[in-house]
C-alpha atoms as one frame of an Amber mdcrd trajectory, in Angstrom:
protein
  -8.209  -8.728 -16.960 -11.431  -6.929 -15.986 -11.906  -5.781 -12.417 -14.498
  -3.415 -11.008 -14.719  -4.371  -7.362 -12.382  -4.626  -4.379  -9.064  -6.473
  -4.725  -7.123  -7.642  -1.651  -3.704  -9.277  -1.411  -3.408 -12.407   0.747
  -0.297 -14.362   1.789  -1.441 -16.370   4.788  -0.095 -13.957   7.408  -2.343
 -12.709  10.274  -2.094  -9.163   8.921  -3.186 -10.253   5.443  -6.058 -12.273
   6.917  -7.215  -9.175   8.712  -6.975  -7.235   5.451  -9.172  -9.838   3.751
 -11.765  -9.645   6.565 -11.824  -5.861   6.286 -12.124  -6.019   2.501 -14.948
  -8.541   2.740 -16.882  -6.295   5.066 -16.311  -3.378   2.725 -17.507  -5.422
  -0.281 -20.602  -6.331   1.681 -21.304  -2.695   2.512 -20.801  -1.552  -1.075
 -22.440  -4.555  -2.751 -19.438  -5.156  -5.024 -17.230  -8.076  -6.045 -14.323
  -9.123  -3.832 -11.249 -10.615  -5.488  -8.617 -12.225  -3.205  -5.186 -12.477
  -4.837  -2.216 -14.618  -3.837   0.986 -14.443  -5.822   4.000 -16.720  -6.029
   7.370 -15.949  -7.557   9.711 -18.483  -9.095  13.102 -16.776  -9.076  15.710
 -19.401  -8.235  18.280 -20.434 -10.888  16.891 -22.921 -13.342  13.322 -22.329
 -12.195  11.939 -22.284 -15.681  13.660 -25.469 -16.856  12.142 -28.927 -16.712
  14.238 -29.894 -13.699  12.409 -27.328 -11.625   8.881 -28.378 -12.692   8.169
 -29.980  -9.325   9.208 -26.870  -7.375   7.094 -24.639  -9.602   4.109 -26.915
  -9.201   4.600 -26.994  -5.432   4.607 -23.182  -5.298   1.446 -23.069  -7.421
  -0.288 -25.626  -5.227   0.694 -23.797  -2.040  -0.774 -20.550  -3.397  -3.958
 -22.345  -4.472  -4.305 -23.872  -1.000  -3.988 -20.425   0.621  -6.702 -19.039
  -1.632  -9.015 -22.020  -1.071  -8.685 -21.759   2.696  -9.317 -18.043   3.004
 -12.098 -18.024   0.406 -13.924 -20.775   2.258 -13.753 -18.813   5.454 -15.061
 -15.660   3.823 -17.904 -17.516   2.119 -18.942 -19.037   5.430 -19.103 -15.665
   7.163 -20.440 -13.680   4.213 -22.301 -16.064   1.884 -23.926 -13.278  -0.159
 -20.635 -11.728  -1.325 -19.636 -12.168  -4.974 -16.190 -13.659  -4.278 -13.339
 -14.745  -6.519  -9.929 -16.136  -5.520  -7.031 -16.060  -7.937  -3.342 -17.046
  -7.913  -0.779 -15.308 -10.098   2.826 -16.227 -10.868   4.249 -12.712 -10.586
   5.432 -10.167  -8.068   2.894  -9.019  -5.470   3.158  -5.279  -6.090   2.986
  -5.560  -9.877  -0.019  -7.865  -9.673  -1.996  -5.587  -7.379  -1.104  -2.522
  -9.448  -2.247  -4.356 -12.573  -5.606  -4.923 -10.941  -5.795  -1.219 -10.170
  -5.053  -0.412 -13.804  -7.784  -2.865 -14.837 -10.398  -0.877 -12.974 -10.545
  -2.088  -9.373 -12.351   0.472  -7.258 -10.180  -0.227  -4.188  -6.935  -2.129
  -3.509  -6.491  -3.517   0.006  -3.224  -4.606   1.658  -2.138  -5.505   5.168
   0.540  -3.500   6.872   2.812  -6.554   7.023   3.010  -9.948   5.436   5.023
 -12.957   4.331   4.802 -15.953   2.059   2.999 -15.671  -1.270   2.912 -11.892
  -1.174   6.614 -11.778  -0.397   7.752  -8.834   1.712   4.284  -7.357   2.161
   5.688  -4.680   4.484   5.488  -0.931   4.569   8.429   0.169   2.495   7.978
  -2.721   0.110   4.735  -4.080  -1.356   2.283  -1.984   0.680   4.238   1.189
   0.039   4.717   0.423  -3.657   1.012  -0.157  -4.111  -0.023   2.887  -2.064
   2.477   5.087  -3.936   1.869   3.992  -7.520  -1.742   2.819  -7.719  -4.198
   4.761  -9.850  -7.106   3.912  -7.500  -7.624   4.292  -3.749  -5.548   1.959
  -1.566  -6.548   0.780   1.916  -3.781  -0.229   4.327  -5.411  -2.246   7.105
  -3.622  -1.592  10.377  -4.136  -0.248  13.880  -6.132  -1.554  16.811  -7.766
  -5.002  16.481 -11.365  -3.864  16.099 -11.738  -0.285  14.774 -15.438  -0.826
  14.033 -16.626   1.959  16.291 -16.043   5.636  15.596 -16.306   8.202  12.818
 -14.696   8.294   9.415 -11.899  10.890   9.520 -10.674  12.799   6.461  -7.603
  14.966   6.150  -8.503  18.186   4.302  -6.106  20.772   2.851  -7.910  22.372
  -0.096  -5.835  20.563  -2.729  -7.219  18.530  -5.621  -5.932  15.366  -3.943
  -7.580  16.401  -0.692 -10.856  16.905  -2.542 -10.589  13.364  -3.940 -10.080
  12.124  -0.371 -13.191  13.960   0.737 -15.251  12.194  -1.921 -13.974   8.802
  -0.750 -14.556   9.730   2.879 -18.113  10.927   2.355 -18.931   7.731   0.503
 -17.348   5.637   3.255 -19.239   7.517   5.976 -22.557   7.057   4.167 -21.951
   3.335   3.628 -21.214   2.909   7.321 -23.855   5.292   8.645 -21.149   7.259
  10.483 -20.254  10.849  11.167 -17.525  12.309   8.946 -14.914  14.234  10.891
 -13.154  16.588   8.462  -9.811  17.718   9.871  -7.651  20.603   8.732  -4.301
  21.248  10.430  -2.446  24.548  10.522   0.932  25.725  11.908   1.042  26.421
  15.627   2.910  29.651  14.916   1.404  32.141  12.502  -1.807  30.216  11.912
  -5.244  31.809  12.125  -8.003  29.469  13.323 -10.802  31.625  11.866  -9.200
  31.672   8.391  -8.523  27.906   8.528 -12.090  27.106   9.585 -13.457  29.194
   6.714 -11.168  27.355   4.262 -12.340  24.009   5.644 -15.989  24.970   5.224
 -15.307  26.024   1.661 -13.744  22.592   0.912 -16.770  20.840   2.394 -19.502
  22.888   0.723 -19.904  20.911  -2.502 -19.677  17.542  -0.752 -22.262  18.543
   1.881 -24.680  19.269  -0.966 -23.941  15.933  -2.659 -24.230  13.946   0.578
 -26.916  15.740   2.619 -27.553  12.600   4.665 -23.974  12.404   6.003 -23.445
  14.286   9.285 -20.206  16.282   9.217 -18.055  17.493  12.117 -15.498  20.041
  10.870 -12.363  20.346  13.024  -9.332  22.564  12.783  -6.249  21.859  14.866
  -2.904  23.523  15.382  -0.050  21.094  14.943   1.869  18.895  12.534  -0.489
  17.167  10.058   0.726  13.623  10.763   0.480  14.066  14.534  -3.002  15.574
  14.269  -4.269  12.720  12.112  -2.617   9.959  14.128  -4.308  11.381  17.192
  -7.674  11.428  15.383  -7.162   7.829  14.253  -7.262   6.567  17.854 -11.042
   6.851  17.942 -11.778   6.523  14.212 -13.087   3.576  12.225 -11.291   4.755
   9.068  -8.853   7.506   8.086  -8.852   8.897   4.535  -6.164  11.146   3.074
  -5.115  12.286  -0.366  -1.977  10.974  -2.031  -0.402  14.415  -2.015  -1.371
  17.859  -0.826  -0.479  21.396   0.110  -1.423  24.119   2.497  -2.654  22.914
   5.887  -1.396  19.415   5.122   1.845  20.554   3.525   3.748  17.686   1.954
   0.822  15.250   2.141   2.330  12.647  -0.145   3.653   9.187   0.350   7.082
   9.358   1.891   5.955  12.110   4.301   2.554  12.375   5.971   0.971   9.502
   4.090   3.867   7.216   4.951   3.746   8.216   8.618   0.049   7.402   8.755
   0.634   3.973   7.195   3.168   3.295   9.948   1.457   4.853  12.936  -2.335
   5.275  12.434  -4.492   3.339  14.868  -7.132   2.400  12.292  -7.229   1.401
   8.594  -5.971   4.145   6.249  -7.190   4.842   2.734  -4.790   6.685   0.404
  -7.156   8.279  -2.110  -5.614   8.539  -5.596
C-alpha cells in the first residue's frame, strides 16, 4: 500500500459524510490525492466457510455501494480532485492506521459513525486513530459550517507543540487565514509577561518560515482545554500536539486532546 495524500474513513453516517466533505475541501486546497475508505468486518461464527459466502458477498457489495455513492458526489462537486475509493475487509481503526503507516499526510475521521466503520465514535475508532497514528489526524466536529474564522493552535513550548505549530502555519497559509497562537497558564502563580515571551520564542522560527501568514499571539489564564474550547467557537480549525507540557500541561489524548475531540466547536487536528 502506498499513500501520500489525505485518507478519510466513511461509513454512510451524516458525521462521516461531513468528514469526507471536509477532507475533499482540504485535498483541493493542498492539491493532493483523496482516498475514501470504507471497511467491513465479517466476524460471525462460520463467516469464513462456504455457507457464509452470500453474507460475505453482501457485506462487500454494501461497502462498495457506499464508496460509489460518496465518490460520485465528491467528483460532482470537486471534479479536479484526484480521488480514489477503496473497501477493505478489516477493522476500521487498523485500516486507517495502516494508511497512516503507509505515508498518508493526514487521516480524517468523523466524531461519530455507524455501519461499515463500525463504532466510529470518540472512545473507539476515532480515539484509537487519534491516539496511535503516526501522522496528523483530523476529527471533524463542531458547528455545521466552520468555514469562517482563524486557524487556532495550542502552544506550550514542547516538541509536540512545535509540530502542531508547523501544521497550523501550513493550514493557515493554505486557507489564507490568520493564525491565532494560544498559550494558557495557571490562574494562580502565572506571569503573563513571562508566558507571552515564551510564546513569542515558540513562534520565532515559524514566523521566519511563513512570513506571509499573519499571526495573532494570545496568552490566557485558565485551564488549557477550556481556553481552547472557547477559542474554537470562532475558529475554522483547531490544531494541537498529541502531548505536551508547561502551559498546556498534560496535552495528550485522554486529557486535553480528548476533551477537545468531545467539545471543540470546529474540526480538530491532533498533530503527531
